[in-house]
Gaussian input, Z-matrix of N, CA and C with variables (Angstrom, degrees):
# hf/3-21g

backbone

0 1
 N
 C     1     B1
 C     2     B2     1     A1
 N     3     B3     2     A2     1     D1
 C     4     B4     3     A3     2     D2
 C     5     B5     4     A4     3     D3
 N     6     B6     5     A5     4     D4
 C     7     B7     6     A6     5     D5
 C     8     B8     7     A7     6     D6
 N     9     B9     8     A8     7     D7
 C    10    B10     9     A9     8     D8
 C    11    B11    10    A10     9     D9
 N    12    B12    11    A11    10    D10
 C    13    B13    12    A12    11    D11
 C    14    B14    13    A13    12    D12
 N    15    B15    14    A14    13    D13
 C    16    B16    15    A15    14    D14
 C    17    B17    16    A16    15    D15
 N    18    B18    17    A17    16    D16
 C    19    B19    18    A18    17    D17
 C    20    B20    19    A19    18    D18
 N    21    B21    20    A20    19    D19
 C    22    B22    21    A21    20    D20
 C    23    B23    22    A22    21    D21
 N    24    B24    23    A23    22    D22
 C    25    B25    24    A24    23    D23
 C    26    B26    25    A25    24    D24
 N    27    B27    26    A26    25    D25
 C    28    B28    27    A27    26    D26
 C    29    B29    28    A28    27    D27
 N    30    B30    29    A29    28    D28
 C    31    B31    30    A30    29    D29
 C    32    B32    31    A31    30    D30
 N    33    B33    32    A32    31    D31
 C    34    B34    33    A33    32    D32
 C    35    B35    34    A34    33    D33
 N    36    B36    35    A35    34    D34
 C    37    B37    36    A36    35    D35
 C    38    B38    37    A37    36    D36
 N    39    B39    38    A38    37    D37
 C    40    B40    39    A39    38    D38
 C    41    B41    40    A40    39    D39
 N    42    B42    41    A41    40    D40
 C    43    B43    42    A42    41    D41
 C    44    B44    43    A43    42    D42
 N    45    B45    44    A44    43    D43
 C    46    B46    45    A45    44    D44
 C    47    B47    46    A46    45    D45
 N    48    B48    47    A47    46    D46
 C    49    B49    48    A48    47    D47
 C    50    B50    49    A49    48    D48
 N    51    B51    50    A50    49    D49
 C    52    B52    51    A51    50    D50
 C    53    B53    52    A52    51    D51
 N    54    B54    53    A53    52    D52
 C    55    B55    54    A54    53    D53
 C    56    B56    55    A55    54    D54
 N    57    B57    56    A56    55    D55
 C    58    B58    57    A57    56    D56
 C    59    B59    58    A58    57    D57
 N    60    B60    59    A59    58    D58
 C    61    B61    60    A60    59    D59
 C    62    B62    61    A61    60    D60
 N    63    B63    62    A62    61    D61
 C    64    B64    63    A63    62    D62
 C    65    B65    64    A64    63    D63
 N    66    B66    65    A65    64    D64
 C    67    B67    66    A66    65    D65
 C    68    B68    67    A67    66    D66
 N    69    B69    68    A68    67    D67
 C    70    B70    69    A69    68    D68
 C    71    B71    70    A70    69    D69
 N    72    B72    71    A71    70    D70
 C    73    B73    72    A72    71    D71
 C    74    B74    73    A73    72    D72
 N    75    B75    74    A74    73    D73
 C    76    B76    75    A75    74    D74
 C    77    B77    76    A76    75    D75
 N    78    B78    77    A77    76    D76
 C    79    B79    78    A78    77    D77
 C    80    B80    79    A79    78    D78
 N    81    B81    80    A80    79    D79
 C    82    B82    81    A81    80    D80
 C    83    B83    82    A82    81    D81
 N    84    B84    83    A83    82    D82
 C    85    B85    84    A84    83    D83
 C    86    B86    85    A85    84    D84
 N    87    B87    86    A86    85    D85
 C    88    B88    87    A87    86    D86
 C    89    B89    88    A88    87    D87
 N    90    B90    89    A89    88    D88
 C    91    B91    90    A90    89    D89
 C    92    B92    91    A91    90    D90
 N    93    B93    92    A92    91    D91
 C    94    B94    93    A93    92    D92
 C    95    B95    94    A94    93    D93
 N    96    B96    95    A95    94    D94
 C    97    B97    96    A96    95    D95
 C    98    B98    97    A97    96    D96
 N    99    B99    98    A98    97    D97
 C   100   B100    99    A99    98    D98
 C   101   B101   100   A100    99    D99
 N   102   B102   101   A101   100   D100
 C   103   B103   102   A102   101   D101
 C   104   B104   103   A103   102   D102
 N   105   B105   104   A104   103   D103
 C   106   B106   105   A105   104   D104
 C   107   B107   106   A106   105   D105
 N   108   B108   107   A107   106   D106
 C   109   B109   108   A108   107   D107
 C   110   B110   109   A109   108   D108
 N   111   B111   110   A110   109   D109
 C   112   B112   111   A111   110   D110
 C   113   B113   112   A112   111   D111
 N   114   B114   113   A113   112   D112
 C   115   B115   114   A114   113   D113
 C   116   B116   115   A115   114   D114
 N   117   B117   116   A116   115   D115
 C   118   B118   117   A117   116   D116
 C   119   B119   118   A118   117   D117
 N   120   B120   119   A119   118   D118
 C   121   B121   120   A120   119   D119
 C   122   B122   121   A121   120   D120
 N   123   B123   122   A122   121   D121
 C   124   B124   123   A123   122   D122
 C   125   B125   124   A124   123   D123
 N   126   B126   125   A125   124   D124
 C   127   B127   126   A126   125   D125
 C   128   B128   127   A127   126   D126
 N   129   B129   128   A128   127   D127
 C   130   B130   129   A129   128   D128
 C   131   B131   130   A130   129   D129
 N   132   B132   131   A131   130   D130
 C   133   B133   132   A132   131   D131
 C   134   B134   133   A133   132   D132
 N   135   B135   134   A134   133   D133
 C   136   B136   135   A135   134   D134
 C   137   B137   136   A136   135   D135
 N   138   B138   137   A137   136   D136
 C   139   B139   138   A138   137   D137
 C   140   B140   139   A139   138   D138
 N   141   B141   140   A140   139   D139
 C   142   B142   141   A141   140   D140
 C   143   B143   142   A142   141   D141
 N   144   B144   143   A143   142   D142
 C   145   B145   144   A144   143   D143
 C   146   B146   145   A145   144   D144
 N   147   B147   146   A146   145   D145
 C   148   B148   147   A147   146   D146
 C   149   B149   148   A148   147   D147
 N   150   B150   149   A149   148   D148
 C   151   B151   150   A150   149   D149
 C   152   B152   151   A151   150   D150
 N   153   B153   152   A152   151   D151
 C   154   B154   153   A153   152   D152
 C   155   B155   154   A154   153   D153
 N   156   B156   155   A155   154   D154
 C   157   B157   156   A156   155   D155
 C   158   B158   157   A157   156   D156
 N   159   B159   158   A158   157   D157
 C   160   B160   159   A159   158   D158
 C   161   B161   160   A160   159   D159
 N   162   B162   161   A161   160   D160
 C   163   B163   162   A162   161   D161
 C   164   B164   163   A163   162   D162
 N   165   B165   164   A164   163   D163
 C   166   B166   165   A165   164   D164
 C   167   B167   166   A166   165   D165
 N   168   B168   167   A167   166   D166
 C   169   B169   168   A168   167   D167
 C   170   B170   169   A169   168   D168
 N   171   B171   170   A170   169   D169
 C   172   B172   171   A171   170   D170
 C   173   B173   172   A172   171   D171
 N   174   B174   173   A173   172   D172
 C   175   B175   174   A174   173   D173
 C   176   B176   175   A175   174   D174
 N   177   B177   176   A176   175   D175
 C   178   B178   177   A177   176   D176
 C   179   B179   178   A178   177   D177
 N   180   B180   179   A179   178   D178
 C   181   B181   180   A180   179   D179
 C   182   B182   181   A181   180   D180
 N   183   B183   182   A182   181   D181
 C   184   B184   183   A183   182   D182
 C   185   B185   184   A184   183   D183
 N   186   B186   185   A185   184   D184
 C   187   B187   186   A186   185   D185
 C   188   B188   187   A187   186   D186
 N   189   B189   188   A188   187   D187
 C   190   B190   189   A189   188   D188
 C   191   B191   190   A190   189   D189
 N   192   B192   191   A191   190   D190
 C   193   B193   192   A192   191   D191
 C   194   B194   193   A193   192   D192
 N   195   B195   194   A194   193   D193
 C   196   B196   195   A195   194   D194
 C   197   B197   196   A196   195   D195
 N   198   B198   197   A197   196   D196
 C   199   B199   198   A198   197   D197
 C   200   B200   199   A199   198   D198
 N   201   B201   200   A200   199   D199
 C   202   B202   201   A201   200   D200
 C   203   B203   202   A202   201   D201
 N   204   B204   203   A203   202   D202
 C   205   B205   204   A204   203   D203
 C   206   B206   205   A205   204   D204
 N   207   B207   206   A206   205   D205
 C   208   B208   207   A207   206   D206
 C   209   B209   208   A208   207   D207
 N   210   B210   209   A209   208   D208
 C   211   B211   210   A210   209   D209
 C   212   B212   211   A211   210   D210
 N   213   B213   212   A212   211   D211
 C   214   B214   213   A213   212   D212
 C   215   B215   214   A214   213   D213
 N   216   B216   215   A215   214   D214
 C   217   B217   216   A216   215   D215
 C   218   B218   217   A217   216   D216
 N   219   B219   218   A218   217   D217
 C   220   B220   219   A219   218   D218
 C   221   B221   220   A220   219   D219
 N   222   B222   221   A221   220   D220
 C   223   B223   222   A222   221   D221
 C   224   B224   223   A223   222   D222
 N   225   B225   224   A224   223   D223
 C   226   B226   225   A225   224   D224
 C   227   B227   226   A226   225   D225
 N   228   B228   227   A227   226   D226
 C   229   B229   228   A228   227   D227
 C   230   B230   229   A229   228   D228
 N   231   B231   230   A230   229   D229
 C   232   B232   231   A231   230   D230
 C   233   B233   232   A232   231   D231
 N   234   B234   233   A233   232   D232
 C   235   B235   234   A234   233   D233
 C   236   B236   235   A235   234   D234
 N   237   B237   236   A236   235   D235
 C   238   B238   237   A237   236   D236
 C   239   B239   238   A238   237   D237
 N   240   B240   239   A239   238   D238
 C   241   B241   240   A240   239   D239
 C   242   B242   241   A241   240   D240
 N   243   B243   242   A242   241   D241
 C   244   B244   243   A243   242   D242
 C   245   B245   244   A244   243   D243
 N   246   B246   245   A245   244   D244
 C   247   B247   246   A246   245   D245
 C   248   B248   247   A247   246   D246
 N   249   B249   248   A248   247   D247
 C   250   B250   249   A249   248   D248
 C   251   B251   250   A250   249   D249
 N   252   B252   251   A251   250   D250
 C   253   B253   252   A252   251   D251
 C   254   B254   253   A253   252   D252
 N   255   B255   254   A254   253   D253
 C   256   B256   255   A255   254   D254
 C   257   B257   256   A256   255   D255
 N   258   B258   257   A257   256   D256
 C   259   B259   258   A258   257   D257
 C   260   B260   259   A259   258   D258
 N   261   B261   260   A260   259   D259
 C   262   B262   261   A261   260   D260
 C   263   B263   262   A262   261   D261
 N   264   B264   263   A263   262   D262
 C   265   B265   264   A264   263   D263
 C   266   B266   265   A265   264   D264
 N   267   B267   266   A266   265   D265
 C   268   B268   267   A267   266   D266
 C   269   B269   268   A268   267   D267
 N   270   B270   269   A269   268   D268
 C   271   B271   270   A270   269   D269
 C   272   B272   271   A271   270   D270
 N   273   B273   272   A272   271   D271
 C   274   B274   273   A273   272   D272
 C   275   B275   274   A274   273   D273
 N   276   B276   275   A275   274   D274
 C   277   B277   276   A276   275   D275
 C   278   B278   277   A277   276   D276
 N   279   B279   278   A278   277   D277
 C   280   B280   279   A279   278   D278
 C   281   B281   280   A280   279   D279
 N   282   B282   281   A281   280   D280
 C   283   B283   282   A282   281   D281
 C   284   B284   283   A283   282   D282
 N   285   B285   284   A284   283   D283
 C   286   B286   285   A285   284   D284
 C   287   B287   286   A286   285   D285
 N   288   B288   287   A287   286   D286
 C   289   B289   288   A288   287   D287
 C   290   B290   289   A289   288   D288

   B1=1.4366
   B2=1.5346
   B3=1.2716
   B4=1.5423
   B5=1.5638
   B6=1.2614
   B7=1.5046
   B8=1.4477
   B9=1.3525
   B10=1.4037
   B11=1.4709
   B12=1.3228
   B13=1.4502
   B14=1.5333
   B15=1.2543
   B16=1.3856
   B17=1.5909
   B18=1.4466
   B19=1.4432
   B20=1.4282
   B21=1.2181
   B22=1.4191
   B23=1.5640
   B24=1.3207
   B25=1.4223
   B26=1.5800
   B27=1.2683
   B28=1.4410
   B29=1.4846
   B30=1.3982
   B31=1.4923
   B32=1.5700
   B33=1.3024
   B34=1.4996
   B35=1.4302
   B36=1.3109
   B37=1.5242
   B38=1.5286
   B39=1.3144
   B40=1.5796
   B41=1.4519
   B42=1.3288
   B43=1.5621
   B44=1.4571
   B45=1.2704
   B46=1.4492
   B47=1.6056
   B48=1.2270
   B49=1.4886
   B50=1.4692
   B51=1.3159
   B52=1.3900
   B53=1.5339
   B54=1.4308
   B55=1.5227
   B56=1.5831
   B57=1.1855
   B58=1.5686
   B59=1.6665
   B60=1.3386
   B61=1.4976
   B62=1.4641
   B63=1.1522
   B64=1.5933
   B65=1.4884
   B66=1.3435
   B67=1.4520
   B68=1.5774
   B69=1.3791
   B70=1.4815
   B71=1.5182
   B72=1.2515
   B73=1.5038
   B74=1.5275
   B75=1.3693
   B76=1.4038
   B77=1.5486
   B78=1.3227
   B79=1.4595
   B80=1.4606
   B81=1.3419
   B82=1.4532
   B83=1.4702
   B84=1.2991
   B85=1.4784
   B86=1.4473
   B87=1.3890
   B88=1.4591
   B89=1.4841
   B90=1.3274
   B91=1.5326
   B92=1.4842
   B93=1.3568
   B94=1.3818
   B95=1.5818
   B96=1.2666
   B97=1.5611
   B98=1.4770
   B99=1.3351
   B100=1.4135
   B101=1.5730
   B102=1.3369
   B103=1.4109
   B104=1.5810
   B105=1.1825
   B106=1.5240
   B107=1.5063
   B108=1.2212
   B109=1.4976
   B110=1.5497
   B111=1.2535
   B112=1.4745
   B113=1.6197
   B114=1.3507
   B115=1.3938
   B116=1.5145
   B117=1.3459
   B118=1.4867
   B119=1.5107
   B120=1.3673
   B121=1.4441
   B122=1.5117
   B123=1.4124
   B124=1.4182
   B125=1.5203
   B126=1.4106
   B127=1.4600
   B128=1.5535
   B129=1.2032
   B130=1.4660
   B131=1.5552
   B132=1.3266
   B133=1.5018
   B134=1.4872
   B135=1.4030
   B136=1.3857
   B137=1.4398
   B138=1.3691
   B139=1.4354
   B140=1.5707
   B141=1.3281
   B142=1.4794
   B143=1.5012
   B144=1.3688
   B145=1.4488
   B146=1.4793
   B147=1.3268
   B148=1.3782
   B149=1.5635
   B150=1.3040
   B151=1.4496
   B152=1.4380
   B153=1.2612
   B154=1.4673
   B155=1.5897
   B156=1.3064
   B157=1.4748
   B158=1.4983
   B159=1.3506
   B160=1.4363
   B161=1.4327
   B162=1.2938
   B163=1.5061
   B164=1.5170
   B165=1.2591
   B166=1.5500
   B167=1.5679
   B168=1.3295
   B169=1.4900
   B170=1.4870
   B171=1.3482
   B172=1.5275
   B173=1.5137
   B174=1.3126
   B175=1.5233
   B176=1.5157
   B177=1.2423
   B178=1.4226
   B179=1.4885
   B180=1.3170
   B181=1.4680
   B182=1.5901
   B183=1.3223
   B184=1.3771
   B185=1.5030
   B186=1.2849
   B187=1.4849
   B188=1.5052
   B189=1.3480
   B190=1.4347
   B191=1.5169
   B192=1.3422
   B193=1.3875
   B194=1.5600
   B195=1.3679
   B196=1.5455
   B197=1.4953
   B198=1.3783
   B199=1.3980
   B200=1.5654
   B201=1.2872
   B202=1.4730
   B203=1.5340
   B204=1.4392
   B205=1.3705
   B206=1.5738
   B207=1.3932
   B208=1.5356
   B209=1.5769
   B210=1.3083
   B211=1.4591
   B212=1.5683
   B213=1.3848
   B214=1.3778
   B215=1.5536
   B216=1.3211
   B217=1.5593
   B218=1.5564
   B219=1.2383
   B220=1.4749
   B221=1.5312
   B222=1.3930
   B223=1.4510
   B224=1.4372
   B225=1.3032
   B226=1.5620
   B227=1.6007
   B228=1.2983
   B229=1.5186
   B230=1.4945
   B231=1.3059
   B232=1.4526
   B233=1.5629
   B234=1.3012
   B235=1.4602
   B236=1.4436
   B237=1.3368
   B238=1.4901
   B239=1.5963
   B240=1.2776
   B241=1.3775
   B242=1.5084
   B243=1.2637
   B244=1.4168
   B245=1.5850
   B246=1.2731
   B247=1.4045
   B248=1.5265
   B249=1.4053
   B250=1.3482
   B251=1.5707
   B252=1.4019
   B253=1.3868
   B254=1.5207
   B255=1.2947
   B256=1.4870
   B257=1.5274
   B258=1.2889
   B259=1.4221
   B260=1.4951
   B261=1.3699
   B262=1.5162
   B263=1.5089
   B264=1.2496
   B265=1.4655
   B266=1.5166
   B267=1.2947
   B268=1.4369
   B269=1.5540
   B270=1.2998
   B271=1.4724
   B272=1.5600
   B273=1.3398
   B274=1.4984
   B275=1.5559
   B276=1.3416
   B277=1.4822
   B278=1.5722
   B279=1.3380
   B280=1.4656
   B281=1.5805
   B282=1.2635
   B283=1.4417
   B284=1.5720
   B285=1.3292
   B286=1.5105
   B287=1.5060
   B288=1.4429
   B289=1.4754
   B290=1.5019
   A1=105.30
   A2=113.07
   A3=119.44
   A4=103.64
   A5=116.03
   A6=116.62
   A7=117.77
   A8=113.82
   A9=120.21
   A10=113.68
   A11=121.37
   A12=123.82
   A13=110.51
   A14=114.48
   A15=119.13
   A16=106.99
   A17=116.61
   A18=124.65
   A19=110.13
   A20=123.63
   A21=128.37
   A22=109.54
   A23=114.79
   A24=115.39
   A25=119.32
   A26=117.79
   A27=122.99
   A28=108.99
   A29=112.07
   A30=111.71
   A31=106.01
   A32=118.08
   A33=122.20
   A34=108.60
   A35=119.07
   A36=124.25
   A37=112.24
   A38=110.68
   A39=117.64
   A40=111.58
   A41=120.44
   A42=124.83
   A43=107.28
   A44=121.49
   A45=125.78
   A46=106.40
   A47=119.02
   A48=120.39
   A49=105.62
   A50=121.44
   A51=125.93
   A52=110.13
   A53=111.91
   A54=113.15
   A55=108.95
   A56=120.68
   A57=124.37
   A58=106.59
   A59=115.86
   A60=120.62
   A61=107.47
   A62=120.16
   A63=124.83
   A64=109.16
   A65=115.09
   A66=118.95
   A67=115.39
   A68=107.73
   A69=112.86
   A70=112.92
   A71=119.00
   A72=119.10
   A73=111.74
   A74=114.67
   A75=114.23
   A76=110.64
   A77=120.24
   A78=123.49
   A79=108.69
   A80=121.39
   A81=126.96
   A82=117.11
   A83=120.34
   A84=125.61
   A85=107.87
   A86=120.06
   A87=125.56
   A88=104.55
   A89=116.13
   A90=125.28
   A91=108.34
   A92=117.36
   A93=122.68
   A94=110.00
   A95=117.29
   A96=129.80
   A97=113.91
   A98=121.04
   A99=121.83
   A100=118.54
   A101=120.78
   A102=116.95
   A103=108.92
   A104=117.18
   A105=125.81
   A106=114.24
   A107=120.51
   A108=123.88
   A109=110.90
   A110=116.62
   A111=124.63
   A112=107.63
   A113=109.05
   A114=117.70
   A115=112.73
   A116=112.77
   A117=114.86
   A118=113.52
   A119=116.59
   A120=118.52
   A121=116.22
   A122=115.71
   A123=118.48
   A124=114.54
   A125=114.25
   A126=122.81
   A127=110.03
   A128=124.21
   A129=126.50
   A130=107.44
   A131=113.21
   A132=118.86
   A133=116.32
   A134=115.04
   A135=127.25
   A136=106.73
   A137=114.96
   A138=118.09
   A139=111.06
   A140=116.05
   A141=121.53
   A142=110.94
   A143=113.78
   A144=117.41
   A145=107.61
   A146=118.79
   A147=127.21
   A148=110.45
   A149=112.82
   A150=124.14
   A151=113.99
   A152=118.68
   A153=123.02
   A154=110.81
   A155=115.06
   A156=120.76
   A157=108.46
   A158=119.39
   A159=125.58
   A160=115.96
   A161=117.78
   A162=126.67
   A163=106.98
   A164=121.90
   A165=125.21
   A166=103.91
   A167=123.31
   A168=123.47
   A169=114.50
   A170=114.72
   A171=114.59
   A172=117.39
   A173=117.89
   A174=120.26
   A175=118.01
   A176=113.66
   A177=117.90
   A178=109.76
   A179=118.36
   A180=127.01
   A181=108.45
   A182=117.04
   A183=121.97
   A184=113.49
   A185=119.51
   A186=120.84
   A187=108.93
   A188=116.25
   A189=126.88
   A190=106.45
   A191=125.36
   A192=130.46
   A193=100.80
   A194=108.80
   A195=118.90
   A196=108.16
   A197=116.12
   A198=120.94
   A199=112.29
   A200=115.88
   A201=124.43
   A202=112.07
   A203=110.37
   A204=118.10
   A205=116.37
   A206=111.40
   A207=117.02
   A208=105.32
   A209=119.53
   A210=121.84
   A211=109.47
   A212=115.46
   A213=120.40
   A214=112.41
   A215=114.47
   A216=119.01
   A217=103.34
   A218=124.90
   A219=121.77
   A220=117.14
   A221=112.26
   A222=117.54
   A223=114.29
   A224=112.84
   A225=118.15
   A226=110.99
   A227=115.87
   A228=123.60
   A229=106.68
   A230=116.64
   A231=124.79
   A232=112.32
   A233=113.27
   A234=119.03
   A235=117.09
   A236=115.49
   A237=113.83
   A238=110.15
   A239=123.46
   A240=122.83
   A241=110.45
   A242=121.52
   A243=123.22
   A244=106.23
   A245=112.52
   A246=121.89
   A247=110.16
   A248=118.69
   A249=119.52
   A250=121.32
   A251=110.39
   A252=114.20
   A253=107.86
   A254=116.43
   A255=121.20
   A256=113.30
   A257=121.35
   A258=122.90
   A259=108.70
   A260=113.12
   A261=123.01
   A262=109.48
   A263=112.39
   A264=121.30
   A265=111.26
   A266=121.86
   A267=119.51
   A268=112.76
   A269=118.42
   A270=123.71
   A271=110.20
   A272=118.17
   A273=124.38
   A274=108.83
   A275=116.60
   A276=123.22
   A277=119.31
   A278=115.38
   A279=123.27
   A280=110.25
   A281=117.72
   A282=120.26
   A283=96.82
   A284=113.15
   A285=120.25
   A286=109.29
   A287=107.56
   A288=114.76
   A289=104.63
   D1=148.76
   D2=-177.27
   D3=-142.67
   D4=142.76
   D5=170.78
   D6=-83.97
   D7=122.34
   D8=-174.45
   D9=-82.13
   D10=-52.72
   D11=179.65
   D12=-159.19
   D13=163.28
   D14=172.26
   D15=-122.91
   D16=133.09
   D17=178.66
   D18=-104.70
   D19=131.99
   D20=175.95
   D21=-122.29
   D22=147.63
   D23=174.11
   D24=-81.23
   D25=153.20
   D26=179.60
   D27=-139.18
   D28=153.35
   D29=-179.28
   D30=-112.63
   D31=-7.82
   D32=175.57
   D33=-130.19
   D34=97.72
   D35=-176.98
   D36=-53.60
   D37=-56.05
   D38=-174.44
   D39=-62.65
   D40=-40.86
   D41=177.61
   D42=-66.82
   D43=-40.94
   D44=-174.49
   D45=-69.57
   D46=-39.67
   D47=179.70
   D48=-64.94
   D49=-47.94
   D50=-173.57
   D51=-63.61
   D52=-37.82
   D53=-179.89
   D54=-66.39
   D55=-46.79
   D56=-169.80
   D57=-71.69
   D58=-32.36
   D59=172.59
   D60=-69.02
   D61=-46.01
   D62=177.03
   D63=-54.57
   D64=-43.02
   D65=178.11
   D66=-62.81
   D67=-18.00
   D68=178.62
   D69=108.23
   D70=-5.10
   D71=174.60
   D72=-66.60
   D73=147.29
   D74=178.78
   D75=-97.23
   D76=129.31
   D77=-178.66
   D78=-73.43
   D79=119.41
   D80=175.96
   D81=-109.87
   D82=-12.60
   D83=166.99
   D84=-136.39
   D85=133.08
   D86=173.84
   D87=-131.30
   D88=109.96
   D89=174.24
   D90=-129.90
   D91=70.46
   D92=177.60
   D93=-62.18
   D94=153.68
   D95=-5.59
   D96=-91.21
   D97=14.10
   D98=-171.55
   D99=-111.91
   D100=-23.96
   D101=-168.02
   D102=-149.00
   D103=140.34
   D104=173.81
   D105=-147.64
   D106=144.11
   D107=178.86
   D108=-125.53
   D109=138.64
   D110=-175.60
   D111=-124.73
   D112=158.70
   D113=178.91
   D114=-138.31
   D115=136.20
   D116=173.23
   D117=-79.32
   D118=175.68
   D119=175.01
   D120=-63.85
   D121=-18.72
   D122=-179.77
   D123=-98.59
   D124=-0.72
   D125=173.45
   D126=94.38
   D127=8.57
   D128=165.53
   D129=-67.52
   D130=134.40
   D131=174.90
   D132=-114.16
   D133=153.47
   D134=-179.48
   D135=-141.02
   D136=128.37
   D137=177.15
   D138=-114.59
   D139=155.51
   D140=169.86
   D141=-120.58
   D142=145.73
   D143=179.79
   D144=-137.98
   D145=122.64
   D146=-173.90
   D147=-62.43
   D148=139.16
   D149=172.82
   D150=-135.26
   D151=163.93
   D152=-178.31
   D153=-91.72
   D154=-32.80
   D155=-171.28
   D156=-91.77
   D157=118.04
   D158=177.57
   D159=-72.05
   D160=-13.59
   D161=176.48
   D162=-69.81
   D163=-26.05
   D164=-171.58
   D165=-79.00
   D166=-11.41
   D167=-179.37
   D168=-107.46
   D169=-1.65
   D170=-171.15
   D171=-79.68
   D172=-10.72
   D173=179.63
   D174=-112.73
   D175=8.76
   D176=-172.40
   D177=-86.68
   D178=134.01
   D179=179.02
   D180=-126.80
   D181=121.45
   D182=175.36
   D183=-116.14
   D184=125.85
   D185=-179.51
   D186=-103.03
   D187=130.44
   D188=172.87
   D189=-109.11
   D190=135.70
   D191=-176.90
   D192=-103.75
   D193=122.68
   D194=173.67
   D195=-127.68
   D196=160.26
   D197=-177.15
   D198=-67.04
   D199=-36.19
   D200=-175.29
   D201=-144.69
   D202=101.69
   D203=-173.52
   D204=-61.42
   D205=-34.86
   D206=-178.63
   D207=-68.02
   D208=-45.14
   D209=-175.75
   D210=-65.76
   D211=-36.63
   D212=179.33
   D213=-64.88
   D214=-44.35
   D215=-178.06
   D216=-67.72
   D217=-40.49
   D218=174.31
   D219=-60.02
   D220=-39.46
   D221=173.46
   D222=-60.45
   D223=-49.08
   D224=-176.79
   D225=-65.32
   D226=-40.19
   D227=175.19
   D228=-54.76
   D229=-51.19
   D230=-179.44
   D231=-55.41
   D232=-42.01
   D233=174.31
   D234=-72.73
   D235=-2.85
   D236=172.58
   D237=105.99
   D238=-0.84
   D239=-177.36
   D240=-85.14
   D241=150.17
   D242=178.46
   D243=-99.67
   D244=126.04
   D245=179.13
   D246=-101.52
   D247=114.18
   D248=-175.97
   D249=-63.89
   D250=-33.46
   D251=-177.62
   D252=-137.53
   D253=138.75
   D254=176.52
   D255=-72.11
   D256=159.70
   D257=-177.32
   D258=-64.12
   D259=135.56
   D260=174.77
   D261=-134.33
   D262=162.98
   D263=169.17
   D264=-86.38
   D265=132.67
   D266=179.75
   D267=-104.37
   D268=167.27
   D269=-178.59
   D270=-66.49
   D271=-22.65
   D272=179.33
   D273=-90.26
   D274=18.39
   D275=178.42
   D276=58.11
   D277=32.48
   D278=170.10
   D279=-109.11
   D280=149.30
   D281=176.96
   D282=-109.64
   D283=119.52
   D284=-178.86
   D285=-139.09
   D286=159.65
   D287=173.97
   D288=-129.61

C-alpha cells in the first residue's frame, strides 16, 4: 500500500492556493472554487477542498521536511507569510516551527 494524497479542508480557496504555491508546491489541479491539488518536488501530493465550516480546519497539522528549518522560516517570512512560531528544538529531537 502507498499513500496517494492527503486532502485538507479550507475556508478560503484563493488564499489557500496562494499559500501552498508560496510554500513552493506546484499546483497540478485547479478546480475553483472547491478543489486544488499540489505536488512537491519529490512527487508527494496535497489537496485542498473548500468547506463552509471553519471548525473543520482548526485541528489539522501538516509537516513539511526541509533541510534547514531556520532558513526556511526566514524565506517564508521574506515572501510575506506569517510564521506563528519560530523554530525550536523539541523533546522528540526534531527542530520545527
